[in-house]
N, C-alpha and C positions, 0 to 999 in steps of 0.2 A: 645585494651593492655592495656587502661588508665587505668584499674578494677585490670585490676594484678598488675600495680606498688600501684597501693594501699594499698593492698596485700601483696604487701610484704613491702609497708613502714610502713606500721603496725605492722606486723614482727622483722621490723629492732627493733623500738621503741620500744619489750614487750621480743625479746628474743637473751640477748647477743652471744649468740654459732651466729643462723646465721649471725647477725650484723659482726662477724671474721671470719664466712667461705665464705662469699661474697666479702670479698676480699681476703680471701689465697685459696680460690677453688671457683670461681662461677660458674662455669659449673657448675656444681654440687647445693650451693644454687642456683642455678635461673635455676634451667633447667623444675622445673616443672612452670616457670608462662613466660606467654607470652607479649614479652618486647622488645621497639624500641631499637636497639644496643644504644643512647643516654635511657632511661631512664636504660639499663642494666650497663650504665659505670657509674650512677646519683649513686649505687649503686651496685657499688663493687671499688671509689675511697671518704673519709673522709670528699674532700676539696667540689666533688661537693655534695654530700648528703646532707652538711653546704650550699650551697650555695641553694637548691631544698629547704630543711624548710626554711632558708631565703627569700625564695618568687622570686629568681630566677634563672638562667639559661634558661628559654625557657617556661617550664612547668609552663606556669602557668593557666593550668584551672588547675590544684590543687587544692581541700581547704582540705585547714588538720590545725588540729586543733590540737598546741599543750601548755599541763599542765605537771608545775607543772616544775624538773628541770631535765633535760636532758643531765649526763657526756657522755656521749659516742664521743663528738667528739673531740678530746683531739692538743688541738693546742698547747700544753707545744711543746718546743725544746727541742731535745734530747739532757742527759744533756755528756757534752762533759766531758770526759774519761782524767782527770789529771797523769801527768807521777809519784803521788810522789801516785795515787793509783793503775797502772799501778807492780808496785816495791813490794807496799803492798800486793799487789794478788799477788803476785807470789812468794815470801816470806810467807803467809801464806800457800797456795799450799805445799809448801818445806817443809812447816814443819808435816804439816797433813803425807806428809808423810813421813816425818821419824818419828810418831809417830806408822802408819804402819808398818813400816819398822825396826824399833827396838829389838832390839835382847835380852838387859835390859831393864828391869825394872825401870835401874836410864836414859841408852839411851830416855826412855820414857817417864820419870817422864821431863828428862830434853828439851825434841822437845814440850812438854803439854805447859812449863814453857816459854820460844820461846813463841813459838802461842800464848800463853796469850800476852805480852806482845805486836807482834806482831798487837793486832790484837787492846788492846787498853784497 
């Protein structure tokens, strides 16, 4: 099992699509690997995976050398949506719809100008 875990870890570091698949569709992504439940869980959860690379989680038998910069662990907090963003997005969507449904060049031009003002 440990050898398959090491192979999967190596692939996570070099294949971003595989890393994403481990999180979104782990059954398919990890089908070819013989993994313990703890190993499978670590590969599917970015926080657990970061702890593995930091030497934690009780998987101490690993000897992994990490070199360079690895940005695949995204620890930034999601941006909070401001109400002004919601209103702005609604205005933009409304003006795009107005452009699409305009019957005359004048209607289309006015909608485009409003869209430009909304976008800034």
